C-alpha positions as CSV (number, residue, x, y, z in Angstrom):
1,X,103.3,87.1,75.2
2,X,102.4,87.0,78.7
3,X,104.0,89.5,81.0
4,X,104.0,90.1,84.7
5,X,103.0,88.0,87.5
6,X,101.1,86.2,85.2
7,X,103.8,84.6,83.4
8,X,105.9,84.5,86.2
9,X,103.5,82.0,87.7
10,X,103.6,79.9,84.6
11,X,107.1,78.7,84.9
12,X,107.3,78.8,88.6
13,X,104.1,76.8,89.8
14,X,105.4,73.7,88.2
15,X,108.9,74.3,89.3
16,X,107.9,74.1,93.4
17,X,105.3,71.1,93.0
18,X,108.4,69.4,90.8
19,X,111.4,70.5,93.5
20,X,108.9,69.1,96.4
21,X,108.4,65.9,94.9
22,X,111.9,65.3,93.9
23,X,113.0,66.5,97.4
24,X,110.5,64.0,98.7
25,X,111.2,61.1,96.4
26,X,114.8,61.7,98.3
27,X,113.7,61.7,101.5
28,X,110.6,59.4,101.6
29,X,109.4,57.5,104.9
30,X,107.3,55.2,106.3
31,X,105.1,58.1,108.0
32,X,104.3,61.6,108.5
33,X,104.1,63.4,111.4
34,X,101.0,65.4,110.1
35,X,100.3,68.7,112.0
36,X,97.4,69.7,109.8
37,X,99.1,72.4,108.8
38,X,100.1,72.7,104.9
39,X,103.7,71.8,105.0
40,X,102.8,68.6,106.0
41,X,99.5,68.4,104.6
42,X,101.5,68.6,100.8
43,X,103.9,65.7,101.6
44,X,100.7,63.6,102.7
45,X,99.2,64.3,98.9
46,X,102.4,63.4,97.6
47,X,103.1,60.5,99.7
48,X,100.1,58.3,99.7
49,X,101.4,55.3,101.2
50,X,102.4,56.9,104.3
51,X,100.8,56.8,107.6
52,X,99.8,59.7,109.1
53,X,100.1,60.6,112.4
54,X,98.4,63.4,114.1
55,X,98.7,64.4,117.8
56,X,95.8,66.1,119.9
57,X,95.6,66.8,123.6
58,X,92.1,65.5,124.5
59,X,90.9,65.7,121.5
60,X,91.3,69.7,121.3
61,X,93.1,72.0,118.6
62,X,92.3,72.7,115.2
63,X,94.7,70.1,113.6
64,X,91.7,67.4,114.1
65,X,89.5,69.4,111.8
66,X,92.3,70.5,109.4
67,X,92.9,66.7,109.0
68,X,89.5,65.8,108.5
69,X,89.0,68.6,105.6
70,X,92.5,66.6,104.3
71,X,91.3,63.1,104.3
72,X,88.6,63.7,101.6
73,X,91.7,64.1,99.1
74,X,93.8,61.6,100.7
75,X,91.2,58.5,101.0
76,X,92.8,57.4,104.5
77,X,92.5,57.7,108.0
78,X,95.2,58.9,109.9
79,X,96.3,57.8,113.2
80,X,94.9,59.8,116.1
81,X,97.0,60.3,118.9
82,X,95.0,61.2,122.0
83,X,97.2,62.7,124.8
84,X,95.6,63.2,128.3
85,X,96.7,66.4,130.2
86,X,98.5,64.2,132.8
87,X,100.7,62.3,130.2
88,X,101.6,65.6,128.8
89,X,102.6,67.0,131.9
90,X,104.6,64.1,132.7
91,X,106.2,64.3,129.6
92,X,108.2,67.4,130.2
93,X,110.5,65.9,132.1
94,X,111.6,63.4,129.3
95,X,111.4,66.2,126.5
96,X,113.6,68.5,128.7
97,X,115.8,66.1,128.9
98,X,116.1,65.0,125.4
99,X,116.2,68.6,124.4
100,X,118.4,70.2,126.9
101,X,115.7,72.7,127.2
102,X,113.4,74.9,128.8
103,X,112.6,76.7,125.8
104,X,109.1,78.5,126.4
105,X,107.7,77.1,123.4
106,X,108.3,73.1,124.7
107,X,104.5,72.4,124.4
108,X,105.1,72.4,120.5
109,X,107.8,69.9,121.3
110,X,105.2,67.5,123.1
111,X,103.4,67.1,120.4
112,X,106.2,66.2,118.1
113,X,107.8,63.8,120.8
114,X,103.9,61.9,121.3
115,X,103.5,61.6,117.2
116,X,106.9,59.8,116.9
117,X,106.2,57.8,120.4
118,X,103.4,56.4,118.4
119,X,105.3,55.8,115.2
120,X,108.0,53.8,117.5
121,X,104.7,51.9,119.0
122,X,103.4,51.2,115.6
123,X,106.7,49.7,114.3
124,X,107.8,52.5,111.9
125,X,111.5,53.1,111.3
126,X,111.2,56.4,109.7
127,X,109.1,59.7,109.8
128,X,109.1,62.5,107.6
129,X,108.1,65.9,109.1
130,X,107.1,69.4,107.6
131,X,109.9,71.1,109.2
132,X,111.6,74.2,107.0
133,X,108.5,75.3,105.1
134,X,107.5,78.3,107.4
135,X,111.2,79.6,107.5
136,X,111.6,79.2,103.6
137,X,108.4,80.5,102.6
138,X,107.5,83.1,105.2
139,X,105.1,81.3,107.1
140,X,105.6,83.1,110.3
141,X,103.6,86.5,111.1
142,X,106.6,88.2,112.1
143,X,108.2,87.7,108.6
144,X,105.3,89.8,106.9
145,X,107.3,92.7,108.4
146,X,110.9,92.5,107.3
147,X,112.5,94.7,105.3
148,X,115.0,92.0,104.0
149,X,112.7,88.7,104.2
150,X,115.4,87.3,101.1
151,X,118.6,88.4,103.6
152,X,117.0,86.4,106.5
153,X,115.6,83.2,105.4
154,X,119.3,83.3,103.6
155,X,120.8,83.7,107.0
156,X,118.3,81.2,108.9
157,X,119.1,78.6,106.7
158,X,122.5,78.2,107.7
159,X,121.5,78.0,111.3
160,X,118.4,76.6,111.9
161,X,117.9,73.5,114.1
162,X,114.6,71.6,114.9
163,X,113.7,69.7,118.0
164,X,112.2,66.7,115.6
165,X,115.8,65.6,114.7
166,X,117.0,65.0,118.7
167,X,113.6,63.5,119.5
168,X,113.5,61.2,116.8
169,X,116.7,60.2,117.5
170,X,115.6,59.2,121.2
171,X,113.5,57.0,119.6
172,X,115.6,55.5,117.3
173,X,113.6,56.9,114.2
174,X,115.1,58.4,111.1
175,X,113.7,61.7,110.7
176,X,113.1,62.8,106.8
177,X,112.7,66.6,106.6
178,X,111.6,67.0,102.6
179,X,112.0,70.9,103.2
180,X,115.2,70.9,104.6
181,X,116.8,69.0,102.0
182,X,119.9,70.9,100.5
183,X,118.9,70.8,96.9
184,X,115.3,71.7,97.9
185,X,117.0,74.6,100.1
186,X,118.7,75.9,97.2
187,X,115.7,75.8,94.9
188,X,113.9,77.7,97.8
189,X,116.4,80.5,98.2
190,X,115.9,81.6,94.7
191,X,112.2,81.9,95.0
192,X,111.7,85.9,95.7
193,X,110.1,87.2,98.8
194,X,107.1,88.7,97.1
195,X,106.2,85.4,96.0
196,X,106.4,84.1,99.5
197,X,104.6,86.4,101.4
198,X,101.7,88.3,99.3
199,X,98.5,89.9,99.5
200,X,95.5,88.0,98.1
201,X,92.1,88.8,98.3
202,X,92.6,91.1,100.8
203,X,94.7,89.2,103.2
204,X,98.3,88.9,103.7
205,X,99.4,85.1,103.2
206,X,102.5,83.6,104.3
207,X,103.5,81.0,102.2
208,X,101.7,82.3,99.0
209,X,103.5,80.4,96.5
210,X,102.9,77.0,97.9
211,X,99.1,77.2,98.6
212,X,99.0,78.3,94.9
213,X,101.4,75.5,93.8
214,X,99.0,72.9,95.6
215,X,95.9,75.2,95.1
216,X,94.4,72.8,92.6
217,X,95.0,69.6,94.4
218,X,93.8,70.3,97.8
219,X,90.6,71.6,99.2
220,X,90.4,75.3,99.2
221,X,89.6,75.8,103.2
222,X,92.7,73.6,103.7
223,X,95.1,75.5,101.9
224,X,94.1,79.0,102.6
225,X,93.9,78.0,106.5
226,X,95.8,80.7,108.7
227,X,99.1,80.0,110.2
228,X,99.1,78.3,113.8
229,X,101.9,76.8,116.1
230,X,101.8,73.1,116.5
231,X,101.0,73.6,120.1
232,X,97.8,75.6,119.5
233,X,96.9,73.1,116.5
234,X,97.0,70.1,118.9
235,X,95.5,71.9,121.6
236,X,99.1,71.6,124.0
237,X,98.6,75.4,124.4
238,X,95.9,74.7,127.2
239,X,98.8,73.1,129.6
240,X,99.9,76.9,129.7
241,X,96.9,77.9,132.0
242,X,97.3,74.6,134.1
243,X,101.1,75.3,134.9
244,X,100.5,78.8,135.5
245,X,97.7,78.5,137.8
246,X,99.9,76.1,140.0
247,X,102.1,79.1,140.8
248,X,101.1,82.2,142.3
249,X,102.1,85.5,141.8
250,X,104.6,86.1,145.0
251,X,106.4,82.4,144.1
252,X,106.9,83.5,140.7
253,X,108.3,87.5,141.3
254,X,110.7,85.6,144.5
255,X,112.2,83.1,142.0
256,X,112.0,85.5,139.0
257,X,114.6,87.5,141.5
258,X,116.4,84.3,142.5
259,X,117.0,82.4,139.5
260,X,119.9,83.9,136.7
261,X,117.0,83.8,134.2
262,X,115.0,86.1,132.7
263,X,111.2,84.4,132.8
264,X,108.7,85.2,130.5
265,X,106.0,83.4,132.0
266,X,105.3,80.7,134.9
267,X,105.3,78.1,132.5
268,X,108.9,79.1,131.5
269,X,109.8,78.9,135.2
270,X,108.1,75.4,135.9
271,X,109.9,74.2,132.4
272,X,113.1,75.5,134.0
273,X,113.0,74.0,137.4
274,X,112.0,70.7,135.6
275,X,115.6,71.4,134.0
276,X,117.6,72.0,136.7
277,X,116.5,68.5,137.8
278,X,116.9,66.6,134.7
279,X,120.1,68.5,132.9
280,X,121.4,70.6,135.4
281,X,123.1,73.8,135.4
282,X,123.1,76.2,132.1
283,X,126.1,75.8,130.3
284,X,128.6,78.6,129.9
285,X,129.5,80.3,126.6
286,X,132.0,78.4,124.8
287,X,134.6,80.5,123.0
288,X,133.3,82.5,119.6
289,X,129.8,82.4,121.1
290,X,127.8,85.6,122.3
291,X,126.5,85.6,125.7
292,X,122.5,85.1,125.6
293,X,120.7,87.7,127.3
294,X,118.3,85.7,128.8
295,X,120.1,83.1,130.6
296,X,123.9,83.2,130.3
297,X,124.4,80.6,128.1
298,X,126.4,81.0,124.7
299,X,124.5,81.6,121.1
300,X,126.4,80.8,118.3
301,X,127.2,84.2,116.2
302,X,124.5,84.9,114.0
303,X,121.6,83.2,115.3
304,X,118.7,85.0,116.7
305,X,117.6,82.2,119.1
306,X,119.0,80.4,122.5
307,X,118.4,76.9,122.4
308,X,118.6,76.6,126.1
309,X,116.3,79.6,127.2
310,X,114.5,80.4,124.3
311,X,115.5,84.1,124.1
312,X,114.9,86.0,121.0
313,X,116.2,89.5,120.5
């Protein structure tokens, strides 16, 4: 009788595949917001009739390379959305208004915005995203340092929110999120943390069990790619330097003192000034909420992230 990891894997790998496939069937959409990462790549592999939409800022970012690798298996061409710098900067106002947020992570949301705008222009009514894969399977580097990964993921699964829902609503799209399907989340919470984050060939990998489950079906250079934020993969991160160059140190320091917000960087200040114009004042905490140390708004108890300013402990 087989023992140890080998016998565990023999049982759990088919379960991972079966649960993702079942969730996908319950959450099918006409298109996929394809970042070039593992989570959306798995969905694209399992949904051969969906249209894949990939966003790039002026041809930059690693997502284009990953999508090119995946094309060998999918045997279909993605819809590539090439966004100019001017378009991206102009869209910040709309994205801030939709999300009512000046989170420093807004460049990630820009990629979602342009992908969903393209889906609408293509006549699609629904779009799948890979939301939840990183959260459920230890995809973020900071998770590798956690003593109680399972407990953290359990807690987060009750409080998470994703910008794709609000942006999809803005465009009148039905957003499907197979990894956030209730039954799939219940299954994912039964997978032990030591199968989510694990060392393999001398390197520690997040989402290890997802990689192993689809290793037989997807190219190795795709399956064993590192984690990168959507803003990096899409090239939207290049906007940070462009924005920062427009704000000199003196202006930043003066506004840091004058505004009731702890800015993490110059682009954070820029996002806030857009917020002031298109949204208005930062809302006060509501009953039962804790005050955000970054901007003073309310944060639901137990949540580790401020949706308004992006503060994290």
